[in-house]
Structures are given as structure tokens and as C-alpha cells.
C-alpha positions as MATLAB code, in Angstrom:
seq = 'MENSGKIFILLLQTLYRIGMAKFIGEYNAKLDDKGRLVFPSALKALTDPGIPLRFVVKKDLFSPCLEMYSYEEWEKQSEAVKARLNPSFNREHAVLWRAYMSNRAVVEPDEKTGRILIPRHLLNMIGVNKEVIFAGADFKIELWPKEAYQVSLISNDDYVSLAEKILS';
ca = [
       0.421    0.211    0.165;
       3.025    2.182    1.077;
       4.547    2.279   -2.283;
       1.520    2.749   -4.530;
       0.840    5.326   -3.198;
       4.735    7.254   -3.581;
       3.586    5.934   -6.929;
       0.706    7.814   -7.136;
       2.189   10.903   -6.199;
       4.919   10.174   -9.083;
       2.091    9.933  -11.806;
       0.387   13.305  -10.720;
       3.642   14.737  -10.356;
       4.398   13.541  -14.076;
       0.799   14.456  -15.663;
       0.828   18.107  -14.041;
       4.894   19.005  -15.300;
       3.681   17.153  -18.886;
       2.845   20.829  -21.166;
       3.028   22.199  -18.384;
       6.531   24.485  -18.700;
       6.258   28.272  -17.989;
       8.512   29.643  -20.808;
       9.909   33.395  -19.566;
      12.210   36.301  -21.122;
      13.685   37.190  -24.592;
      16.208   35.675  -26.195;
      18.701   37.296  -29.524;
      19.068   34.342  -32.307;
      19.847   34.458  -36.137;
      19.639   32.731  -38.556;
      22.181   30.432  -40.512;
      23.927   30.241  -43.658;
      21.111   27.350  -43.995;
      17.995   28.869  -42.288;
      18.568   27.377  -39.169;
      18.268   29.067  -35.869;
      20.128   27.375  -31.768;
      16.959   27.290  -29.330;
      17.848   29.001  -26.224;
      19.499   26.800  -23.927;
      17.407   29.540  -21.032;
      14.236   28.541  -22.244;
      15.123   24.612  -23.010;
      16.240   24.888  -19.233;
      12.105   25.449  -18.591;
      11.460   22.069  -20.009;
      11.044   18.944  -18.824;
      14.541   17.262  -19.897;
      12.221   13.058  -19.186;
       9.815   14.767  -22.340;
      12.027   14.853  -25.891;
      11.512   18.790  -27.024;
       9.839   18.802  -29.358;
       7.549   22.116  -30.336;
       4.513   22.450  -33.452;
       5.012   26.224  -34.615;
       2.310   28.518  -36.238;
       1.302   31.568  -37.781;
       0.094   34.033  -34.868;
      -4.184   34.541  -35.336;
      -3.697   38.490  -34.257;
       0.871   39.856  -34.527;
       3.442   39.549  -36.894;
       5.136   36.736  -35.219;
       5.503   32.162  -35.457;
       3.968   30.892  -32.114;
       5.289   27.406  -30.866;
       3.318   25.573  -28.500;
       5.112   22.236  -26.766;
       3.466   19.554  -28.526;
       1.534   18.275  -25.133;
       0.486   21.468  -24.563;
      -0.343   22.177  -28.729;
      -2.188   18.513  -27.976;
      -3.893   20.489  -25.584;
      -4.880   23.388  -27.830;
      -5.828   21.637  -30.512;
      -8.738   19.192  -28.629;
     -10.159   22.267  -27.030;
     -10.598   23.947  -30.596;
     -11.735   20.301  -31.433;
     -14.156   19.846  -28.879;
     -16.584   23.579  -30.215;
     -16.361   21.550  -33.831;
     -18.236   19.542  -35.401;
     -16.327   19.224  -38.527;
     -17.666   16.028  -40.787;
     -21.250   17.224  -40.818;
     -20.675   21.165  -40.759;
     -19.481   22.950  -43.055;
     -17.847   25.569  -41.698;
     -16.557   23.936  -39.363;
     -14.682   21.567  -41.232;
     -13.406   25.021  -42.973;
     -11.996   26.628  -39.295;
     -10.462   22.889  -38.902;
      -9.374   22.611  -42.044;
      -7.664   26.774  -41.354;
      -6.977   25.612  -38.556;
      -4.538   22.630  -39.431;
      -3.023   23.961  -42.471;
       0.015   25.703  -41.964;
       1.595   23.926  -38.937;
       5.404   22.837  -38.819;
       6.423   20.040  -36.160;
      10.542   21.310  -35.134;
      13.006   19.652  -32.656;
      15.576   20.844  -31.682;
      19.375   19.184  -32.466;
      20.239   17.698  -29.233;
      24.041   17.917  -29.545;
      23.832   22.024  -31.235;
      20.373   22.890  -30.430;
      19.449   24.805  -33.071;
      16.154   24.420  -34.825;
      15.384   24.459  -38.375;
      11.621   26.074  -39.613;
      10.607   26.380  -42.684;
      10.828   28.766  -44.642;
       7.488   29.850  -46.049;
       6.633   30.187  -42.314;
       9.608   31.939  -41.736;
       7.910   34.274  -45.057;
       4.708   34.941  -42.891;
       6.359   36.976  -40.304;
       9.548   39.035  -42.623;
      12.356   36.961  -40.833;
      14.951   38.292  -42.938;
      18.474   37.096  -40.193;
      17.826   38.314  -36.487;
      14.600   36.932  -34.924;
      13.578   36.949  -31.265;
      11.942   34.422  -29.377;
       9.963   35.528  -26.392;
       8.543   33.381  -23.822;
       4.814   33.975  -23.192;
       3.558   31.398  -20.749;
       2.340   27.777  -21.953;
       4.171   29.097  -25.623;
       7.286   30.447  -26.770;
       6.294   33.523  -29.689;
       9.130   33.605  -32.500;
       9.326   37.521  -33.875;
      11.609   39.092  -36.594;
      13.254   41.207  -33.824;
      12.188   44.708  -35.771;
       8.528   43.461  -36.152;
       9.085   43.321  -31.491;
      10.507   45.902  -31.138;
       7.881   47.825  -32.812;
       5.120   45.207  -30.612;
       6.095   46.516  -27.461;
       3.965   49.456  -25.468;
       5.271   51.646  -23.161;
       4.679   51.465  -19.640;
       2.186   53.553  -19.602;
      -0.092   52.538  -22.276;
       0.568   48.935  -20.307;
      -0.516   50.437  -17.018;
      -4.140   52.177  -18.162;
      -4.726   48.566  -20.483;
      -3.240   46.575  -16.891;
      -6.071   48.521  -15.026;
      -8.622   48.841  -17.966;
      -8.732   44.485  -18.771;
      -8.292   43.503  -15.263;
     -10.085   45.753  -12.768;
];
């Protein structure tokens, strides 16, 4: 009985950790000649070392950036969307689901070098030329062209006003 309790606790801890990385911080990177980026080691350190590092990359719906979800987080997000749809019997749902699933890629950083190859068509969608910013955004990582990221930032006064408006 005592061992089964320990196993249960380990199972709960494992289930809690899956897809639960909290990504924080901004990190600069440059595309190499082959179009690869080095995945920031500080972000890698925030992931569970027992789970292979694999991301789903897609264009953000509202901003000129790419979103990177751990594969586990992607499964959770896409299941939540799919649960609200009936693509087998509703034409609009089928069109939305197809659009939702298009222009996605699974990427895995190389174990030794940490380099990742994001498909060029996705980088072109956001206008990446050479320099990018990996921006931790809690359950996902945003990948921005450096110039666009700088433009997207708001002033501290605007941040305070927005926080008061939305959170008060």
C-alpha cells in the first residue's frame, strides 16, 4: 500500500508537468546560412528533461509572429478547439478546422547543437530576414522578427492603462 501511494504521487507529478512549461524571457537569435536557429538554452532549461523537446509552430492569429507550443501543449490546445466543432457535419466547422490545421510544422531542436529548422514559408509569413527574438509567453514561445518585436512593445504608461482597463 505504501508503494502504491508513492507511485500515485509520482504519476500525478508527471501528469502535472506534461505540457506545463512556463516560458519566460526574451532571447536573440540569428538564422544561419541554412536557415536554422539555435534554440535558447535558457528556454530549454524550463522544459522537462524527461520529455523529448518537440514543438508545433504556427502563425499567430493576431500578430506578425510565430507561436511555438510544446507538442503536449499543442495537443491540449487543439483538442479544446476541436471540442467546439463538428467538422464532419458542419461545412463552416470543416473550413475552420482545415484553416486551423494548415501552415503548421513540428520542429525538434538538435540534441547536440540545439539548432532548429523552421520551414522557410512560416518564417516568410512573418517577414524574418536574419535576426529573431524568442519571447517566452507562459505556455508558448513567440518567435518574432527582431524589428517587429521592438515595434510591438507598448510603453509602461500604456501597459498600466491596459492593465487597469482589463484587470480592475
